[in-house]
PyMOL Python script that loads the backbone (N, CA, C, O; Angstrom):
from pymol import cmd

cmd.read_pdbstr("""\
ATOM      1  N   UNK A   1     -36.415 133.885 112.026  1.00  0.00           N
ATOM      2  CA  UNK A   1     -37.856 133.924 112.207  1.00  0.00           C
ATOM      3  C   UNK A   1     -38.303 135.364 112.434  1.00  0.00           C
ATOM      4  O   UNK A   1     -37.618 136.167 113.067  1.00  0.00           O
ATOM      5  N   UNK A   2     -39.441 135.643 111.906  1.00  0.00           N
ATOM      6  CA  UNK A   2     -39.964 136.999 112.095  1.00  0.00           C
ATOM      7  C   UNK A   2     -40.822 137.070 113.355  1.00  0.00           C
ATOM      8  O   UNK A   2     -41.080 136.048 113.991  1.00  0.00           O
ATOM      9  N   UNK A   3     -41.254 138.245 113.709  1.00  0.00           N
ATOM     10  CA  UNK A   3     -42.016 138.460 114.953  1.00  0.00           C
ATOM     11  C   UNK A   3     -43.343 137.716 114.961  1.00  0.00           C
ATOM     12  O   UNK A   3     -43.770 137.239 116.013  1.00  0.00           O
ATOM     13  N   UNK A   4     -43.999 137.608 113.824  1.00  0.00           N
ATOM     14  CA  UNK A   4     -45.287 136.913 113.749  1.00  0.00           C
ATOM     15  C   UNK A   4     -45.123 135.427 114.068  1.00  0.00           C
ATOM     16  O   UNK A   4     -45.946 134.854 114.781  1.00  0.00           O
ATOM     17  N   UNK A   5     -44.085 134.810 113.555  1.00  0.00           N
ATOM     18  CA  UNK A   5     -43.832 133.393 113.812  1.00  0.00           C
ATOM     19  C   UNK A   5     -43.506 133.163 115.283  1.00  0.00           C
ATOM     20  O   UNK A   5     -44.003 132.215 115.891  1.00  0.00           O
ATOM     21  N   UNK A   6     -42.687 134.014 115.847  1.00  0.00           N
ATOM     22  CA  UNK A   6     -42.337 133.891 117.264  1.00  0.00           C
ATOM     23  C   UNK A   6     -43.581 134.054 118.137  1.00  0.00           C
ATOM     24  O   UNK A   6     -43.774 133.310 119.099  1.00  0.00           O
ATOM     25  N   UNK A   7     -44.417 135.026 117.795  1.00  0.00           N
ATOM     26  CA  UNK A   7     -45.661 135.230 118.552  1.00  0.00           C
ATOM     27  C   UNK A   7     -46.573 134.019 118.445  1.00  0.00           C
ATOM     28  O   UNK A   7     -47.172 133.609 119.439  1.00  0.00           O
ATOM     29  N   UNK A   8     -46.688 133.438 117.252  1.00  0.00           N
ATOM     30  CA  UNK A   8     -47.541 132.264 117.052  1.00  0.00           C
ATOM     31  C   UNK A   8     -47.032 131.083 117.873  1.00  0.00           C
ATOM     32  O   UNK A   8     -47.834 130.355 118.457  1.00  0.00           O
ATOM     33  N   UNK A   9     -45.726 130.879 117.930  1.00  0.00           N
ATOM     34  CA  UNK A   9     -45.146 129.785 118.701  1.00  0.00           C
ATOM     35  C   UNK A   9     -45.403 130.001 120.191  1.00  0.00           C
ATOM     36  O   UNK A   9     -45.767 129.065 120.904  1.00  0.00           O
ATOM     37  N   UNK A  10     -45.216 131.223 120.656  1.00  0.00           N
ATOM     38  CA  UNK A  10     -45.460 131.524 122.074  1.00  0.00           C
ATOM     39  C   UNK A  10     -46.925 131.310 122.426  1.00  0.00           C
ATOM     40  O   UNK A  10     -47.228 130.735 123.471  1.00  0.00           O
ATOM     41  N   UNK A  11     -47.830 131.758 121.581  1.00  0.00           N
ATOM     42  CA  UNK A  11     -49.264 131.567 121.827  1.00  0.00           C
ATOM     43  C   UNK A  11     -49.614 130.083 121.832  1.00  0.00           C
ATOM     44  O   UNK A  11     -50.400 129.641 122.671  1.00  0.00           O
ATOM     45  N   UNK A  12     -49.051 129.315 120.921  1.00  0.00           N
ATOM     46  CA  UNK A  12     -49.316 127.872 120.877  1.00  0.00           C
ATOM     47  C   UNK A  12     -48.827 127.198 122.158  1.00  0.00           C
ATOM     48  O   UNK A  12     -49.521 126.346 122.714  1.00  0.00           O
ATOM     49  N   UNK A  13     -47.648 127.569 122.624  1.00  0.00           N
ATOM     50  CA  UNK A  13     -47.112 126.995 123.860  1.00  0.00           C
ATOM     51  C   UNK A  13     -48.005 127.351 125.046  1.00  0.00           C
ATOM     52  O   UNK A  13     -48.285 126.499 125.890  1.00  0.00           O
ATOM     53  N   UNK A  14     -48.446 128.587 125.114  1.00  0.00           N
ATOM     54  CA  UNK A  14     -49.337 129.008 126.202  1.00  0.00           C
ATOM     55  C   UNK A  14     -50.641 128.229 126.162  1.00  0.00           C
ATOM     56  O   UNK A  14     -51.136 127.800 127.205  1.00  0.00           O
ATOM     57  N   UNK A  15     -51.205 128.040 124.976  1.00  0.00           N
ATOM     58  CA  UNK A  15     -52.453 127.279 124.845  1.00  0.00           C
ATOM     59  C   UNK A  15     -52.267 125.819 125.271  1.00  0.00           C
ATOM     60  O   UNK A  15     -53.139 125.246 125.922  1.00  0.00           O
ATOM     61  N   UNK A  16     -51.143 125.228 124.906  1.00  0.00           N
ATOM     62  CA  UNK A  16     -50.865 123.849 125.314  1.00  0.00           C
ATOM     63  C   UNK A  16     -50.770 123.749 126.835  1.00  0.00           C
ATOM     64  O   UNK A  16     -51.287 122.806 127.434  1.00  0.00           O
ATOM     65  N   UNK A  17     -50.112 124.716 127.450  1.00  0.00           N
ATOM     66  CA  UNK A  17     -49.996 124.722 128.916  1.00  0.00           C
ATOM     67  C   UNK A  17     -51.365 124.869 129.567  1.00  0.00           C
ATOM     68  O   UNK A  17     -51.661 124.190 130.550  1.00  0.00           O
ATOM     69  N   UNK A  18     -52.201 125.752 129.027  1.00  0.00           N
ATOM     70  CA  UNK A  18     -53.548 125.957 129.583  1.00  0.00           C
ATOM     71  C   UNK A  18     -54.374 124.684 129.468  1.00  0.00           C
ATOM     72  O   UNK A  18     -55.048 124.298 130.423  1.00  0.00           O
ATOM     73  N   UNK A  19     -54.330 124.025 128.312  1.00  0.00           N
ATOM     74  CA  UNK A  19     -55.086 122.783 128.118  1.00  0.00           C
ATOM     75  C   UNK A  19     -54.599 121.716 129.094  1.00  0.00           C
ATOM     76  O   UNK A  19     -55.413 121.004 129.683  1.00  0.00           O
ATOM     77  N   UNK A  20     -53.289 121.594 129.273  1.00  0.00           N
ATOM     78  CA  UNK A  20     -52.736 120.625 130.209  1.00  0.00           C
ATOM     79  C   UNK A  20     -53.208 120.902 131.633  1.00  0.00           C
ATOM     80  O   UNK A  20     -53.582 119.978 132.354  1.00  0.00           O
ATOM     81  N   UNK A  21     -53.192 122.166 132.038  1.00  0.00           N
ATOM     82  CA  UNK A  21     -53.630 122.527 133.391  1.00  0.00           C
ATOM     83  C   UNK A  21     -55.108 122.230 133.589  1.00  0.00           C
ATOM     84  O   UNK A  21     -55.501 121.754 134.653  1.00  0.00           O
ATOM     85  N   UNK A  22     -55.936 122.504 132.580  1.00  0.00           N
ATOM     86  CA  UNK A  22     -57.367 122.207 132.683  1.00  0.00           C
ATOM     87  C   UNK A  22     -57.609 120.708 132.791  1.00  0.00           C
ATOM     88  O   UNK A  22     -58.465 120.272 133.561  1.00  0.00           O
ATOM     89  N   UNK A  23     -56.867 119.919 132.030  1.00  0.00           N
ATOM     90  CA  UNK A  23     -57.014 118.461 132.108  1.00  0.00           C
ATOM     91  C   UNK A  23     -56.605 117.946 133.484  1.00  0.00           C
ATOM     92  O   UNK A  23     -57.250 117.053 134.034  1.00  0.00           O
ATOM     93  N   UNK A  24     -55.540 118.504 134.034  1.00  0.00           N
ATOM     94  CA  UNK A  24     -55.080 118.092 135.356  1.00  0.00           C
ATOM     95  C   UNK A  24     -56.110 118.466 136.423  1.00  0.00           C
ATOM     96  O   UNK A  24     -56.359 117.692 137.348  1.00  0.00           O
ATOM     97  N   UNK A  25     -56.707 119.654 136.292  1.00  0.00           N
ATOM     98  CA  UNK A  25     -57.722 120.093 137.246  1.00  0.00           C
ATOM     99  C   UNK A  25     -58.962 119.199 137.175  1.00  0.00           C
ATOM    100  O   UNK A  25     -59.557 118.874 138.203  1.00  0.00           O
ATOM    101  N   UNK A  26     -59.349 118.805 135.963  1.00  0.00           N
ATOM    102  CA  UNK A  26     -60.512 117.930 135.803  1.00  0.00           C
ATOM    103  C   UNK A  26     -60.243 116.560 136.423  1.00  0.00           C
ATOM    104  O   UNK A  26     -61.128 115.988 137.058  1.00  0.00           O
ATOM    105  N   UNK A  27     -59.040 116.032 136.247  1.00  0.00           N
ATOM    106  CA  UNK A  27     -58.690 114.739 136.839  1.00  0.00           C
ATOM    107  C   UNK A  27     -58.728 114.822 138.364  1.00  0.00           C
ATOM    108  O   UNK A  27     -59.173 113.887 139.031  1.00  0.00           O
ATOM    109  N   UNK A  28     -58.269 115.922 138.900  1.00  0.00           N
ATOM    110  CA  UNK A  28     -58.303 116.117 140.357  1.00  0.00           C
ATOM    111  C   UNK A  28     -59.740 116.186 140.860  1.00  0.00           C
ATOM    112  O   UNK A  28     -60.066 115.612 141.899  1.00  0.00           O
ATOM    113  N   UNK A  29     -60.593 116.883 140.127  1.00  0.00           N
ATOM    114  CA  UNK A  29     -62.000 116.980 140.517  1.00  0.00           C
ATOM    115  C   UNK A  29     -62.671 115.609 140.458  1.00  0.00           C
ATOM    116  O   UNK A  29     -63.457 115.264 141.340  1.00  0.00           O
ATOM    117  N   UNK A  30     -62.366 114.833 139.432  1.00  0.00           N
ATOM    118  CA  UNK A  30     -62.940 113.495 139.322  1.00  0.00           C
ATOM    119  C   UNK A  30     -62.490 112.609 140.474  1.00  0.00           C
ATOM    120  O   UNK A  30     -63.281 111.824 140.997  1.00  0.00           O
ATOM    121  N   UNK A  31     -61.235 112.725 140.871  1.00  0.00           N
ATOM    122  CA  UNK A  31     -60.730 111.937 142.004  1.00  0.00           C
ATOM    123  C   UNK A  31     -61.463 112.320 143.286  1.00  0.00           C
ATOM    124  O   UNK A  31     -61.807 111.450 144.085  1.00  0.00           O
ATOM    125  N   UNK A  32     -61.704 113.612 143.488  1.00  0.00           N
ATOM    126  CA  UNK A  32     -62.429 114.054 144.679  1.00  0.00           C
ATOM    127  C   UNK A  32     -63.857 113.525 144.682  1.00  0.00           C
ATOM    128  O   UNK A  32     -64.370 113.135 145.730  1.00  0.00           O
ATOM    129  N   UNK A  33     -64.499 113.509 143.525  1.00  0.00           N
ATOM    130  CA  UNK A  33     -65.870 113.002 143.433  1.00  0.00           C
ATOM    131  C   UNK A  33     -65.905 111.514 143.769  1.00  0.00           C
ATOM    132  O   UNK A  33     -66.797 111.061 144.486  1.00  0.00           O
ATOM    133  N   UNK A  34     -64.945 110.754 143.257  1.00  0.00           N
ATOM    134  CA  UNK A  34     -64.886 109.317 143.555  1.00  0.00           C
ATOM    135  C   UNK A  34     -64.674 109.090 145.052  1.00  0.00           C
ATOM    136  O   UNK A  34     -65.325 108.235 145.652  1.00  0.00           O
ATOM    137  N   UNK A  35     -63.763 109.855 145.651  1.00  0.00           N
ATOM    138  CA  UNK A  35     -63.501 109.723 147.091  1.00  0.00           C
ATOM    139  C   UNK A  35     -64.736 110.065 147.904  1.00  0.00           C
ATOM    140  O   UNK A  35     -65.073 109.350 148.847  1.00  0.00           O
ATOM    141  N   UNK A  36     -65.411 111.144 147.554  1.00  0.00           N
ATOM    142  CA  UNK A  36     -66.622 111.527 148.285  1.00  0.00           C
ATOM    143  C   UNK A  36     -67.706 110.466 148.135  1.00  0.00           C
ATOM    144  O   UNK A  36     -68.428 110.186 149.093  1.00  0.00           O
ATOM    145  N   UNK A  37     -67.833 109.872 146.952  1.00  0.00           N
ATOM    146  CA  UNK A  37     -68.823 108.817 146.734  1.00  0.00           C
ATOM    147  C   UNK A  37     -68.511 107.598 147.588  1.00  0.00           C
ATOM    148  O   UNK A  37     -69.412 107.005 148.181  1.00  0.00           O
ATOM    149  N   UNK A  38     -67.236 107.224 147.652  1.00  0.00           N
ATOM    150  CA  UNK A  38     -66.844 106.085 148.492  1.00  0.00           C
ATOM    151  C   UNK A  38     -67.137 106.359 149.965  1.00  0.00           C
ATOM    152  O   UNK A  38     -67.611 105.474 150.678  1.00  0.00           O
ATOM    153  N   UNK A  39     -66.862 107.571 150.421  1.00  0.00           N
ATOM    154  CA  UNK A  39     -67.126 107.929 151.817  1.00  0.00           C
ATOM    155  C   UNK A  39     -68.626 107.924 152.100  1.00  0.00           C
ATOM    156  O   UNK A  39     -69.061 107.453 153.151  1.00  0.00           O
ATOM    157  N   UNK A  40     -69.414 108.447 151.162  1.00  0.00           N
ATOM    158  CA  UNK A  40     -70.865 108.467 151.330  1.00  0.00           C
ATOM    159  C   UNK A  40     -71.407 107.041 151.427  1.00  0.00           C
ATOM    160  O   UNK A  40     -72.270 106.757 152.257  1.00  0.00           O
ATOM    161  N   UNK A  41     -70.902 106.150 150.581  1.00  0.00           N
ATOM    162  CA  UNK A  41     -71.341 104.752 150.611  1.00  0.00           C
ATOM    163  C   UNK A  41     -70.951 104.093 151.933  1.00  0.00           C
ATOM    164  O   UNK A  41     -71.742 103.352 152.516  1.00  0.00           O
ATOM    165  N   UNK A  42     -69.738 104.361 152.402  1.00  0.00           N
ATOM    166  CA  UNK A  42     -69.303 103.805 153.684  1.00  0.00           C
ATOM    167  C   UNK A  42     -70.206 104.274 154.816  1.00  0.00           C
ATOM    168  O   UNK A  42     -70.619 103.473 155.655  1.00  0.00           O
ATOM    169  N   UNK A  43     -70.510 105.551 154.844  1.00  0.00           N
ATOM    170  CA  UNK A  43     -71.338 106.106 155.921  1.00  0.00           C
ATOM    171  C   UNK A  43     -72.764 105.578 155.833  1.00  0.00           C
ATOM    172  O   UNK A  43     -73.407 105.357 156.858  1.00  0.00           O
ATOM    173  N   UNK A  44     -73.259 105.375 154.622  1.00  0.00           N
ATOM    174  CA  UNK A  44     -74.629 104.862 154.461  1.00  0.00           C
ATOM    175  C   UNK A  44     -74.789 103.450 155.008  1.00  0.00           C
ATOM    176  O   UNK A  44     -75.857 103.091 155.506  1.00  0.00           O
ATOM    177  N   UNK A  45     -73.732 102.647 154.918  1.00  0.00           N
ATOM    178  CA  UNK A  45     -73.854 101.229 155.244  1.00  0.00           C
ATOM    179  C   UNK A  45     -73.148 100.824 156.528  1.00  0.00           C
ATOM    180  O   UNK A  45     -73.076  99.635 156.841  1.00  0.00           O
ATOM    181  N   UNK A  46     -72.628 101.783 157.271  1.00  0.00           N
ATOM    182  CA  UNK A  46     -71.882 101.434 158.475  1.00  0.00           C
ATOM    183  C   UNK A  46     -72.251 102.411 159.589  1.00  0.00           C
ATOM    184  O   UNK A  46     -71.925 103.597 159.522  1.00  0.00           O
ATOM    185  N   UNK A  47     -72.929 101.903 160.603  1.00  0.00           N
ATOM    186  CA  UNK A  47     -73.379 102.763 161.706  1.00  0.00           C
ATOM    187  C   UNK A  47     -72.210 103.321 162.517  1.00  0.00           C
ATOM    188  O   UNK A  47     -72.295 104.426 163.052  1.00  0.00           O
ATOM    189  N   UNK A  48     -71.123 102.561 162.609  1.00  0.00           N
ATOM    190  CA  UNK A  48     -69.947 103.073 163.319  1.00  0.00           C
ATOM    191  C   UNK A  48     -69.341 104.260 162.566  1.00  0.00           C
ATOM    192  O   UNK A  48     -68.841 105.199 163.185  1.00  0.00           O
ATOM    193  N   UNK A  49     -69.384 104.219 161.240  1.00  0.00           N
ATOM    194  CA  UNK A  49     -68.887 105.339 160.435  1.00  0.00           C
ATOM    195  C   UNK A  49     -69.754 106.571 160.647  1.00  0.00           C
ATOM    196  O   UNK A  49     -69.248 107.692 160.698  1.00  0.00           O
ATOM    197  N   UNK A  50     -71.063 106.362 160.770  1.00  0.00           N
ATOM    198  CA  UNK A  50     -71.975 107.481 161.036  1.00  0.00           C
ATOM    199  C   UNK A  50     -71.635 108.119 162.382  1.00  0.00           C
ATOM    200  O   UNK A  50     -71.542 109.342 162.493  1.00  0.00           O
ATOM    201  N   UNK A  51     -71.452 107.284 163.396  1.00  0.00           N
ATOM    202  CA  UNK A  51     -71.122 107.800 164.726  1.00  0.00           C
ATOM    203  C   UNK A  51     -69.781 108.523 164.717  1.00  0.00           C
ATOM    204  O   UNK A  51     -69.626 109.566 165.352  1.00  0.00           O
ATOM    205  N   UNK A  52     -68.815 107.966 163.998  1.00  0.00           N
ATOM    206  CA  UNK A  52     -67.492 108.592 163.921  1.00  0.00           C
ATOM    207  C   UNK A  52     -67.579 109.947 163.223  1.00  0.00           C
ATOM    208  O   UNK A  52     -66.987 110.925 163.680  1.00  0.00           O
ATOM    209  N   UNK A  53     -68.319 110.002 162.116  1.00  0.00           N
ATOM    210  CA  UNK A  53     -68.509 111.278 161.404  1.00  0.00           C
ATOM    211  C   UNK A  53     -69.204 112.297 162.296  1.00  0.00           C
ATOM    212  O   UNK A  53     -68.823 113.468 162.314  1.00  0.00           O
ATOM    213  N   UNK A  54     -70.212 111.865 163.029  1.00  0.00           N
ATOM    214  CA  UNK A  54     -70.914 112.792 163.925  1.00  0.00           C
ATOM    215  C   UNK A  54     -69.984 113.339 164.996  1.00  0.00           C
ATOM    216  O   UNK A  54     -70.043 114.523 165.326  1.00  0.00           O
ATOM    217  N   UNK A  55     -69.120 112.478 165.543  1.00  0.00           N
ATOM    218  CA  UNK A  55     -68.208 112.969 166.567  1.00  0.00           C
ATOM    219  C   UNK A  55     -67.196 113.952 165.982  1.00  0.00           C
ATOM    220  O   UNK A  55     -66.823 114.920 166.645  1.00  0.00           O
ATOM    221  N   UNK A  56     -66.753 113.717 164.760  1.00  0.00           N
ATOM    222  CA  UNK A  56     -65.841 114.664 164.105  1.00  0.00           C
ATOM    223  C   UNK A  56     -66.564 115.977 163.825  1.00  0.00           C
ATOM    224  O   UNK A  56     -66.008 117.053 164.046  1.00  0.00           O
ATOM    225  N   UNK A  57     -67.797 115.892 163.341  1.00  0.00           N
ATOM    226  CA  UNK A  57     -68.557 117.109 163.022  1.00  0.00           C
ATOM    227  C   UNK A  57     -68.975 117.880 164.270  1.00  0.00           C
ATOM    228  O   UNK A  57     -69.154 119.096 164.211  1.00  0.00           O
ATOM    229  N   UNK A  58     -69.133 117.188 165.400  1.00  0.00           N
ATOM    230  CA  UNK A  58     -69.412 117.899 166.646  1.00  0.00           C
ATOM    231  C   UNK A  58     -68.211 118.758 167.050  1.00  0.00           C
ATOM    232  O   UNK A  58     -68.363 119.869 167.557  1.00  0.00           O
ATOM    233  N   UNK A  59     -67.021 118.217 166.814  1.00  0.00           N
ATOM    234  CA  UNK A  59     -65.805 118.937 167.178  1.00  0.00           C
ATOM    235  C   UNK A  59     -65.426 119.974 166.115  1.00  0.00           C
ATOM    236  O   UNK A  59     -65.017 121.086 166.449  1.00  0.00           O
ATOM    237  N   UNK A  60     -65.561 119.611 164.852  1.00  0.00           N
ATOM    238  CA  UNK A  60     -65.206 120.485 163.724  1.00  0.00           C
ATOM    239  C   UNK A  60     -66.370 120.512 162.738  1.00  0.00           C
ATOM    240  O   UNK A  60     -66.376 119.727 161.790  1.00  0.00           O
ATOM    241  N   UNK A  61     -67.351 121.388 162.928  1.00  0.00           N
ATOM    242  CA  UNK A  61     -68.555 121.359 162.097  1.00  0.00           C
ATOM    243  C   UNK A  61     -68.326 121.696 160.621  1.00  0.00           C
ATOM    244  O   UNK A  61     -69.169 121.360 159.789  1.00  0.00           O
ATOM    245  N   UNK A  62     -67.243 122.332 160.279  1.00  0.00           N
ATOM    246  CA  UNK A  62     -67.023 122.721 158.890  1.00  0.00           C
ATOM    247  C   UNK A  62     -66.342 121.670 158.036  1.00  0.00           C
ATOM    248  O   UNK A  62     -66.177 121.876 156.834  1.00  0.00           O
ATOM    249  N   UNK A  63     -65.940 120.546 158.620  1.00  0.00           N
ATOM    250  CA  UNK A  63     -65.220 119.531 157.858  1.00  0.00           C
ATOM    251  C   UNK A  63     -66.169 118.611 157.107  1.00  0.00           C
ATOM    252  O   UNK A  63     -67.298 118.370 157.536  1.00  0.00           O
ATOM    253  N   UNK A  64     -65.691 118.103 155.980  1.00  0.00           N
ATOM    254  CA  UNK A  64     -66.508 117.256 155.121  1.00  0.00           C
ATOM    255  C   UNK A  64     -65.789 115.934 154.861  1.00  0.00           C
ATOM    256  O   UNK A  64     -64.626 115.914 154.457  1.00  0.00           O
ATOM    257  N   UNK A  65     -66.499 114.834 155.101  1.00  0.00           N
ATOM    258  CA  UNK A  65     -65.931 113.511 154.820  1.00  0.00           C
ATOM    259  C   UNK A  65     -65.687 113.383 153.324  1.00  0.00           C
ATOM    260  O   UNK A  65     -66.545 113.734 152.514  1.00  0.00           O
ATOM    261  N   UNK A  66     -64.526 112.886 152.967  1.00  0.00           N
ATOM    262  CA  UNK A  66     -64.167 112.733 151.565  1.00  0.00           C
ATOM    263  C   UNK A  66     -63.327 113.882 151.043  1.00  0.00           C
ATOM    264  O   UNK A  66     -62.653 113.744 150.022  1.00  0.00           O
ATOM    265  N   UNK A  67     -63.359 115.017 151.734  1.00  0.00           N
ATOM    266  CA  UNK A  67     -62.535 116.157 151.334  1.00  0.00           C
ATOM    267  C   UNK A  67     -61.513 116.450 152.424  1.00  0.00           C
ATOM    268  O   UNK A  67     -60.307 116.432 152.176  1.00  0.00           O
ATOM    269  N   UNK A  68     -62.001 116.719 153.631  1.00  0.00           N
ATOM    270  CA  UNK A  68     -61.112 117.072 154.735  1.00  0.00           C
ATOM    271  C   UNK A  68     -60.564 115.845 155.463  1.00  0.00           C
ATOM    272  O   UNK A  68     -59.505 115.904 156.087  1.00  0.00           O
ATOM    273  N   UNK A  69     -61.283 114.754 155.379  1.00  0.00           N
ATOM    274  CA  UNK A  69     -60.809 113.498 155.976  1.00  0.00           C
ATOM    275  C   UNK A  69     -61.485 112.339 155.265  1.00  0.00           C
ATOM    276  O   UNK A  69     -62.562 112.484 154.686  1.00  0.00           O
ATOM    277  N   UNK A  70     -60.831 111.187 155.320  1.00  0.00           N
ATOM    278  CA  UNK A  70     -61.451 109.975 154.787  1.00  0.00           C
ATOM    279  C   UNK A  70     -61.420 108.909 155.871  1.00  0.00           C
ATOM    280  O   UNK A  70     -60.501 108.845 156.687  1.00  0.00           O
ATOM    281  N   UNK A  71     -62.434 108.092 155.855  1.00  0.00           N
ATOM    282  CA  UNK A  71     -62.554 106.995 156.813  1.00  0.00           C
ATOM    283  C   UNK A  71     -62.319 105.677 156.097  1.00  0.00           C
ATOM    284  O   UNK A  71     -62.483 105.574 154.881  1.00  0.00           O
ATOM    285  N   UNK A  72     -61.928 104.664 156.874  1.00  0.00           N
ATOM    286  CA  UNK A  72     -61.786 103.323 156.319  1.00  0.00           C
ATOM    287  C   UNK A  72     -62.310 102.327 157.335  1.00  0.00           C
ATOM    288  O   UNK A  72     -62.262 102.553 158.544  1.00  0.00           O
ATOM    289  N   UNK A  73     -62.809 101.224 156.813  1.00  0.00           N
ATOM    290  CA  UNK A  73     -63.234 100.140 157.678  1.00  0.00           C
ATOM    291  C   UNK A  73     -62.001  99.348 158.074  1.00  0.00           C
ATOM    292  O   UNK A  73     -61.207  98.941 157.226  1.00  0.00           O
ATOM    293  N   UNK A  74     -61.854  99.138 159.363  1.00  0.00           N
ATOM    294  CA  UNK A  74     -60.713  98.391 159.891  1.00  0.00           C
ATOM    295  C   UNK A  74     -61.275  97.212 160.667  1.00  0.00           C
ATOM    296  O   UNK A  74     -61.372  97.243 161.894  1.00  0.00           O
ATOM    297  N   UNK A  75     -61.639  96.185 159.939  1.00  0.00           N
ATOM    298  CA  UNK A  75     -62.326  95.061 160.567  1.00  0.00           C
ATOM    299  C   UNK A  75     -63.723  95.485 160.974  1.00  0.00           C
ATOM    300  O   UNK A  75     -64.530  95.884 160.134  1.00  0.00           O
ATOM    301  N   UNK A  76     -64.010  95.396 162.282  1.00  0.00           N
ATOM    302  CA  UNK A  76     -65.317  95.829 162.777  1.00  0.00           C
ATOM    303  C   UNK A  76     -65.329  97.309 163.147  1.00  0.00           C
ATOM    304  O   UNK A  76     -66.388  97.866 163.439  1.00  0.00           O
ATOM    305  N   UNK A  77     -64.186  97.935 163.137  1.00  0.00           N
ATOM    306  CA  UNK A  77     -64.083  99.338 163.534  1.00  0.00           C
ATOM    307  C   UNK A  77     -63.928 100.247 162.319  1.00  0.00           C
ATOM    308  O   UNK A  77     -63.717  99.794 161.194  1.00  0.00           O
ATOM    309  N   UNK A  78     -64.040 101.538 162.587  1.00  0.00           N
ATOM    310  CA  UNK A  78     -63.831 102.556 161.569  1.00  0.00           C
ATOM    311  C   UNK A  78     -62.721 103.466 162.071  1.00  0.00           C
ATOM    312  O   UNK A  78     -62.692 103.836 163.245  1.00  0.00           O
ATOM    313  N   UNK A  79     -61.809 103.823 161.177  1.00  0.00           N
ATOM    314  CA  UNK A  79     -60.689 104.672 161.561  1.00  0.00           C
ATOM    315  C   UNK A  79     -60.466 105.738 160.493  1.00  0.00           C
ATOM    316  O   UNK A  79     -60.920 105.607 159.356  1.00  0.00           O
ATOM    317  N   UNK A  80     -59.763 106.783 160.879  1.00  0.00           N
ATOM    318  CA  UNK A  80     -59.411 107.826 159.918  1.00  0.00           C
ATOM    319  C   UNK A  80     -58.269 107.304 159.050  1.00  0.00           C
ATOM    320  O   UNK A  80     -57.225 106.889 159.553  1.00  0.00           O
ATOM    321  N   UNK A  81     -58.486 107.332 157.752  1.00  0.00           N
ATOM    322  CA  UNK A  81     -57.450 106.890 156.820  1.00  0.00           C
ATOM    323  C   UNK A  81     -56.544 108.063 156.431  1.00  0.00           C
ATOM    324  O   UNK A  81     -55.321 107.932 156.378  1.00  0.00           O
ATOM    325  N   UNK A  82     -57.171 109.207 156.163  1.00  0.00           N
ATOM    326  CA  UNK A  82     -56.422 110.380 155.717  1.00  0.00           C
ATOM    327  C   UNK A  82     -57.006 111.622 156.372  1.00  0.00           C
ATOM    328  O   UNK A  82     -58.226 111.774 156.435  1.00  0.00           O
ATOM    329  N   UNK A  83     -56.158 112.500 156.853  1.00  0.00           N
ATOM    330  CA  UNK A  83     -56.596 113.737 157.506  1.00  0.00           C
ATOM    331  C   UNK A  83     -56.000 114.908 156.739  1.00  0.00           C
ATOM    332  O   UNK A  83     -54.788 115.121 156.779  1.00  0.00           O
ATOM    333  N   UNK A  84     -56.842 115.673 156.038  1.00  0.00           N
ATOM    334  CA  UNK A  84     -56.383 116.764 155.179  1.00  0.00           C
ATOM    335  C   UNK A  84     -56.724 118.137 155.732  1.00  0.00           C
ATOM    336  O   UNK A  84     -56.692 119.119 154.991  1.00  0.00           O
ATOM    337  N   UNK A  85     -57.044 118.228 156.991  1.00  0.00           N
ATOM    338  CA  UNK A  85     -57.451 119.489 157.596  1.00  0.00           C
ATOM    339  C   UNK A  85     -56.308 120.088 158.393  1.00  0.00           C
ATOM    340  O   UNK A  85     -55.397 119.390 158.839  1.00  0.00           O
ATOM    341  N   UNK A  86     -56.382 121.417 158.561  1.00  0.00           N
ATOM    342  CA  UNK A  86     -55.380 122.092 159.403  1.00  0.00           C
ATOM    343  C   UNK A  86     -55.695 121.914 160.878  1.00  0.00           C
ATOM    344  O   UNK A  86     -54.847 122.192 161.726  1.00  0.00           O
ATOM    345  N   UNK A  87     -56.893 121.459 161.198  1.00  0.00           N
ATOM    346  CA  UNK A  87     -57.275 121.197 162.594  1.00  0.00           C
ATOM    347  C   UNK A  87     -56.525 119.972 163.103  1.00  0.00           C
ATOM    348  O   UNK A  87     -56.144 119.108 162.314  1.00  0.00           O
ATOM    349  N   UNK A  88     -56.310 119.888 164.419  1.00  0.00           N
ATOM    350  CA  UNK A  88     -55.648 118.693 164.971  1.00  0.00           C
ATOM    351  C   UNK A  88     -56.479 117.432 164.714  1.00  0.00           C
ATOM    352  O   UNK A  88     -57.704 117.445 164.828  1.00  0.00           O
ATOM    353  N   UNK A  89     -55.802 116.370 164.373  1.00  0.00           N
ATOM    354  CA  UNK A  89     -56.485 115.107 164.096  1.00  0.00           C
ATOM    355  C   UNK A  89     -57.047 114.539 165.401  1.00  0.00           C
ATOM    356  O   UNK A  89     -56.317 114.419 166.385  1.00  0.00           O
ATOM    357  N   UNK A  90     -58.336 114.189 165.418  1.00  0.00           N
ATOM    358  CA  UNK A  90     -58.925 113.623 166.641  1.00  0.00           C
ATOM    359  C   UNK A  90     -58.473 112.182 166.849  1.00  0.00           C
ATOM    360  O   UNK A  90     -58.006 111.521 165.922  1.00  0.00           O
ATOM    361  N   UNK A  91     -58.617 111.718 168.063  1.00  0.00           N
ATOM    362  CA  UNK A  91     -58.230 110.341 168.405  1.00  0.00           C
ATOM    363  C   UNK A  91     -59.292 109.364 167.967  1.00  0.00           C
ATOM    364  O   UNK A  91     -59.143 108.159 168.170  1.00  0.00           O
TER     365      UNK A  91
END
""", "prot")
cmd.dss("prot")
cmd.show_as("cartoon", "prot")
cmd.util.cbc("prot")
cmd.orient("prot")
């Protein structure tokens, strides 16, 4: 193979990798949007979730429900399902 063919193959491989990475990033962004929408819906329809979010935001004002933490309904109560922050998880 000559240098032009090798260069074309390398460029094609790089382009395939870039396209794959962009697709993966878009899927991750879509997942975050879905999670944030679910959290927003939970908070809109559950007063205990609102109170829980307020208590978290009083302690850590920079955190965002759906990104830094997710809540779940646990019967009549609300609990933290996932904690993605470097801050200590509240009780």
